[in-house]
C-alpha positions, 0 to 999 in steps of 0.5 A: 149231810146227815150224821150217825151218832152212837150213844153209849149206855155209860162211859165204862163201855169205852174200856171195851174199845180200849182193850180191843185197840190194845197197843195202838196209840191213844195219847201222845204227850210232850215233856220238854223234848221227850215224847211220851206215848200211851196205848189204849191198853195202858189206859184200860189197865190204869182205869182198872187199877183206879176202879180197884183203888176205889173199891178198896176205899168202899167207893162204889157204883152211884158214889160221886168222886171228884178228880183234881189233877193236872191234865195228863195221863199220869 
């Protein structure tokens, strides 16, 4: 059985899809007995805020950035 692969030009093209899916559930995280749901739209919004923060710090296209954090939406 053959597979069809879609290769993106770059990772940022995911944001277009995230905006299109809007309120649909992207991430579900359990904290104790609480369930935290994050939508694709929220992920896109947070990514945009992160890009703005990088721009304020004069970090732009081609610069390298290390992300060091706990695995999670926050």
